[in-house]
Structures are given as structure tokens and as C-alpha cells.
C-alpha positions in Angstrom: 0.1 1.7 -24.1 -0.7 5.1 -22.6 -0.5 6.0 -18.9 -2.2 8.7 -16.9 -0.9 9.7 -13.5 -3.6 10.8 -11.1 -2.3 12.6 -7.9 -4.9 13.6 -5.2 -3.5 16.6 -3.4 -5.0 18.3 -0.3 -2.6 20.9 1.2 0.5 19.3 -0.3 2.7 22.2 -1.2 5.5 20.7 0.8 5.6 17.4 -1.1 3.9 17.8 -4.5 7.0 19.2 -6.2 9.1 16.2 -5.2 6.4 13.9 -6.5 6.2 15.6 -9.9 10.0 15.8 -10.2 10.2 12.0 -9.8 7.6 11.4 -12.4 9.2 13.7 -14.9 12.6 12.1 -14.2 11.1 8.7 -14.8 9.1 9.4 -17.9 11.5 11.5 -19.9 9.8 13.0 -23.0 7.3 10.1 -23.4 4.3 11.7 -25.2 2.0 8.8 -24.1 2.2 9.8 -20.4 -0.1 12.5 -18.9 -0.1 13.9 -15.4 -3.2 15.0 -13.6 -3.0 16.7 -10.2 -6.4 16.8 -8.5 -6.5 19.9 -6.2 -8.7 18.5 -3.5 -10.0 21.7 -1.7 -6.5 22.9 -0.8 -6.1 26.1 1.2 -2.3 26.4 0.7 -0.1 26.8 -2.4 -0.6 23.2 -3.8 -2.3 24.4 -6.9 0.3 27.1 -7.5 3.2 24.7 -7.2 1.6 22.1 -9.5 0.9 24.8 -12.1 4.6 25.6 -12.5 5.2 22.2 -14.2 4.7 21.8 -17.9 2.3 19.1 -19.1 0.6 19.0 -15.7 -3.2 19.2 -15.9 -4.9 20.5 -12.8 -8.5 19.3 -11.9 -10.3 20.9 -9.0 -12.4 18.7 -6.8 -14.0 20.5 -3.9 -15.3 17.4 -2.1 -12.7 16.3 0.4 -11.5 12.7 0.3 -8.9 10.6 -1.6 -11.6 8.6 -3.5 -13.4 11.8 -4.5 -10.1 13.1 -5.9 -9.3 9.9 -7.6 -12.7 9.7 -9.2 -12.3 13.2 -10.6 -8.9 12.3 -12.0 -10.1 9.0 -13.4 -13.0 10.8 -15.3 -10.5 13.3 -16.7 -7.9 10.7 -17.7 -7.4 9.7 -21.3 -5.0 6.8 -21.1 -5.4 3.1 -21.0 -3.8 2.8 -17.6 -4.2 5.0 -14.6 -1.3 5.3 -12.1 -2.6 6.3 -8.7 0.2 7.8 -6.6 0.0 10.1 -3.6 1.3 13.6 -3.5 3.9 12.6 -0.9 5.3 9.7 -2.9 8.3 9.5 -5.3 8.8 6.9 -8.0 11.6 4.3 -7.6 13.9 3.6 -10.5 12.1 1.8 -13.3 8.7 2.2 -11.8 7.0 3.3 -15.1 8.7 0.6 -17.2 7.8 -2.1 -14.7 4.2 -1.1 -14.7 3.9 -1.0 -18.5 5.7 -4.3 -18.9 3.4 -6.0 -16.3 0.2 -5.0 -18.1 1.6 -5.7 -21.6 2.7 -9.2 -20.5 -0.7 -10.1 -18.9 -3.9 -9.0 -20.5 -5.9 -10.4 -17.5 -4.1 -8.1 -15.1 -6.4 -5.3 -14.0 -4.4 -3.8 -11.1 -0.8 -3.8 -10.0 0.3 -2.6 -6.6 3.3 -2.7 -4.3 4.6 -1.4 -0.9 5.8 1.9 0.4 9.4 2.6 1.2 9.1 5.1 4.1 12.3 7.0 3.3 12.0 9.7 6.0 11.4 7.4 9.0 14.2 6.1 11.4 15.7 2.8 10.3 14.4 0.8 13.2 10.8 1.9 12.4 11.4 0.9 8.7 12.3 -2.6 10.0 8.9 -2.8 11.8 7.2 -1.7 8.6 8.8 -4.6 6.7 7.4 -7.0 9.3 3.9 -5.5 8.9 4.3 -5.9 5.1 5.2 -9.5 5.6 2.0 -10.0 7.6 0.1 -8.1 4.9 1.4 -10.5 2.3 0.0 -13.4 4.3 -3.4 -11.6 4.3 -3.0 -11.2 0.6 -2.5 -14.9 0.1 -5.5 -15.7 2.5 -8.0 -13.3 0.9 -7.0 -13.8 -2.7 -6.1 -17.5 -3.0 -7.9 -19.1 -0.1 -11.1 -17.1 0.5 -11.1 -15.6 -3.1 -12.8 -12.5 -1.7 -10.3 -9.8 -2.3 -6.6 -8.9 -2.8 -4.3 -6.2 -1.5 -3.9 -2.8 -3.0 -1.7 -0.2 -1.4 -3.4 3.1 -1.7 -1.0 5.6 -3.3 1.0 3.0 -5.2 -1.1 1.2 -7.8 -1.8 1.1 -11.5 -5.3 0.1 -12.8 -6.8 -0.4 -16.2 -9.3 2.3 -17.1 -11.6 -0.2 -18.6 -11.6 -2.1 -15.4 -12.7 1.0 -13.5 -15.4 1.6 -16.1 -16.7 -2.0 -15.4 -16.9 -1.5 -11.6 -18.4 2.0 -11.8 -15.3 3.9 -10.7 -14.4 4.7 -7.1 -16.7 4.6 -4.1 -16.7 8.3 -3.1 -18.6 7.5 0.1 -15.3 6.3 1.5 -13.1 9.2 2.4 -9.9 7.5 3.7 -9.8 4.1 5.5 -10.9 1.1 3.4 -10.8 2.8 0.1 -8.0 0.7 -1.3 -9.5 -2.5 0.0 -12.9 -1.7 -1.5 -11.2 -1.2 -4.8 -9.3 -4.5 -4.4 -12.6 -6.4 -3.6 -14.4 -5.1 -6.6 -11.6 -5.4 -9.1 -10.9 -9.0 -7.9 -14.2 -10.0 -9.3 -13.3 -9.1 -12.8 -9.6 -9.8 -13.2 -6.2 -10.3 -11.6 -5.2 -7.9 -8.8 -1.5 -8.4 -8.1 0.5 -7.1 -5.1 4.3 -7.6 -5.4 7.3 -6.4 -3.4 8.9 -5.9 -6.8 6.9 -2.7 -7.4 7.8 -0.3 -4.5 7.5 3.4 -4.3 9.0 6.0 -1.9 6.6 7.6 0.5 6.7 9.9 3.5 6.0 8.1 6.8 4.3 11.1 8.2 1.2 9.3 9.4 3.2 6.6 11.2 5.5 9.2 12.7 2.5 11.1 14.1 0.1 8.3 15.1 2.5 5.4 15.7 3.6 2.3 13.7 1.8 -0.2 15.9 -1.3 2.0 16.1 -1.5 2.3 12.4 -0.6 -1.3 11.7 -3.5 -2.5 13.9 -5.9 0.1 12.5 -5.1 -0.7 8.8 -5.3 -4.4 9.6 -8.7 -4.2 11.2 -10.1 -1.9 8.5 -8.8 -4.3 5.8 -10.6 -7.3 7.2 -13.7 -5.2 8.1 -14.0 -4.2 4.4 -13.4 -7.8 3.2 -16.0 -9.4 5.4 -18.5 -6.6 6.2 -18.0 -4.3 3.1 -17.4 -1.2 5.3 -14.5 0.3 7.2 -14.2 -0.1 10.9 -12.8 3.4 11.2 -15.0 6.2 9.8 -12.8 9.2 10.3 -9.2 10.3 9.9 -7.0 13.3 10.6 -4.9 15.4 8.3 -1.2 14.8 9.1 1.3 17.4 7.8 4.4 17.4 10.1 7.5 19.3 9.2 10.6 17.4 8.0 13.9 18.2 9.7 16.8 17.9 7.1 14.6 15.5 5.0 13.7 13.3 8.0 10.7 13.1 10.3 10.9 13.0 14.1 9.2 9.9 15.3 6.8 11.2 18.0 3.5 9.3 18.3 0.9 11.6 19.7 -0.5 8.9 22.1 2.6 7.1 23.4 0.7 5.1 26.1 -1.7 3.8 23.5 1.2 3.0 21.1 3.0 1.0 23.8 -0.2 -0.8 24.9 -0.9 -1.9 21.3 2.7 -3.1 20.8 2.4 -5.3 23.9 -1.0 -6.5 22.8 0.3 -7.5 19.4 3.4 -9.3 20.8 1.2 -11.2 23.2 -1.0 -12.4 20.4 2.0 -13.5 18.4 3.4 -15.3 21.4 0.1 -17.0 22.1 -0.2 -18.1 18.5 3.3 -19.6 18.3 2.9 -21.3 21.7 -0.5 -22.7 20.7 0.9 -24.0 17.5 3.8 -25.7 19.3 1.5 -27.2 21.9 -0.7 -28.6 19.2 2.3 -30.2 17.5 3.4 -31.7 20.8 -0.1 -33.2 21.5 -0.2 -34.7 18.0 3.2 -36.3 18.4 2.4 -37.7 21.9 -1.0 -39.1 20.7 0.7 -41.0 17.9 -1.2 -39.2 15.2 2.0 -37.9 13.8 4.6 -40.8 13.6 8.3 -40.5 13.9 8.7 -40.9 10.2 6.2 -38.1 9.6 7.9 -35.9 12.2 11.2 -36.4 10.4 9.6 -35.4 7.1 8.0 -32.4 8.8 11.4 -31.4 10.2 13.0 -31.7 6.7 10.2 -29.5 5.2 10.4 -27.1 8.0 14.2 -26.7 7.4 13.5 -26.0 3.8 10.9 -23.4 4.7 13.3 -21.9 7.3 16.0 -21.6 4.7 13.6 -19.8 2.4 12.5 -17.5 5.2 16.1 -16.7 6.1 16.7 -15.6 2.6 13.7 -13.3 2.6 15.4 -10.4 4.4 18.2 -10.3 1.8 15.8 -10.4 -1.1 13.6 -7.7 0.5 16.6 -5.6 1.3 17.6 -5.8 -2.4 14.1 -4.8 -3.4 13.3 -2.3 -0.7 16.7 -0.5 -0.6 16.7 2.8 1.2 
């Protein structure tokens, strides 16, 4: 099974080399893998850096936007599978093998995606990111298995069948940033299986979170996700280009709007507290009214303990999967 990497790149001279190094390190001399860098109207040395690498094909796409770049790369790709990674990502060990195995194992699988490991963010911020990913997984279960309207695709870390893209008409180039991955998940979900798994991570720079704030971006991504699922358009129409400078391989965590970041953090914690308090109060009312008997309560406690044991084991499992 052949694989084409498509890498959108707008002013990525600082990161594109590391991305390509990781791909070459993972693929060895496999002749069935091609690499396409889409130079998306760059004004820096992105094209020059990419041109230094053998076997890298450069496609120029003047229209700005990740989906415009991905569309250009998809049209130029020759393989059965298209691996969409961002220019600031680096493959984790076994990434290529895991992708190929997943598609070979399941013919109904049309898209495979996984989370980011933000390698250049402070450790405490990476913990927050894991919490947001846990909430994202709940959204994945809700929209895919309950509502059956969508799935979750992490833009910058997914592999899709080229035939599936052909069937849905490629990428929606009207979307420039927010909502592009959710739009793809919604449309692909109608024709096959779209899988999101923590077992398929990729390293990525946390530059946007470091610049705009983790809580700000968590809320913004969440709103845009559900806006796309229910209204077929993103809530946020514009985005900014974020290119901070790393200091010894790390980013300084300096949200541009600290007051907004703190306000959103408080808001989210209050919502979580209200939800948990409301859930506990509902349980109390049901018990007091006799709707839930003592026997039922005991059974619930037993099941709750089982769930709690499973939840307690999640951090260890995720730590093994998402090692930094």
C-alpha cells in the first residue's frame, strides 16, 4: 500500500526541516512513500529548505489556507493513502507502520487520526492539554456513536484514503483554518469509518497555545467543533499566523491576552463544578424519592467503583502512549 505525505507550509523555514527529517527517519528507503511539500505563498526560505531534501516534490499553492494547500497536495498525490501532517510536526516511532497496518487491517477505515504531543510546552501545560483531549474523546463518542453526525480528526495528524477524498469531492477550500478538520470528519463519516485513537500520536509545536493560551484555544476549538457539527460552518472565521521563536528547543508560555485567558479558565472550571454539583444533586433527589432503591444504589456504587478503577488507570496508559 503506497503512502503520500502532504505537508502544507506557509513561512515554515524554522520547522519544515525537522518535519522532513522525522519522515525520512521513519520511512527509510521505502520506494512506496512520496513526500509533497505544498509551499503555501511563503515569503521566507520555506521552499529553499524543502528543496534541499531528495525525493521531496514541491507544489506551489498561492491561495492561503491549510485546506487550499491540502487540496493542491491531494491532487498531486499518487498513493492510495494520504498522510496529512503539519510543517511543525515530527513523527513518533512507528507512526508510518501503525498507519499502514490500520488500513490494511480494516478495509472500511477511511481516516485514521490521533492527538498532538506538544513537545515544546511546559510540563504543566501539557497536563492541561491531556485533560482537553480527554474531553475531546467524550465529544468523539457523542458525535460518532450517539448522534452519528461526525467524528474527530486532528488537523495535522491524520491519514485518509485517496478514494474517500475522491468520493467527497476533496477538501472544502472555503475553510481557511478553524473547522477544516471537523468538516472533513463530518463528510468522511458518511462514507466509512473515521477513527480517532490515542495510540496514533504525533509530536507538534505548541506555538499557538503558547501565544494565545491553552484555555482560550481549548474553548475556541470546542465551540468551532460543535458549530461545524450542528451548523455546518465554523464559529470563528479568522485566525492569526503564529511563529514564535523557540528558546533552546522550548517555547515561553506567554498568552497575549492574560486577562482573557484567566477569565476563560475560571468560566470553564465553574461550568465543570456546576455540572458535577447538578449531577450529585440529581442523584440525591432520586435516592430520597425512592426511585433508586438501596439495592440499586449498592449496584451503582459497585459499577462506579469499577469505572473509577478504570479512570484511575487512564493516566498511566496515556503516559505510556503520550510519552514526552
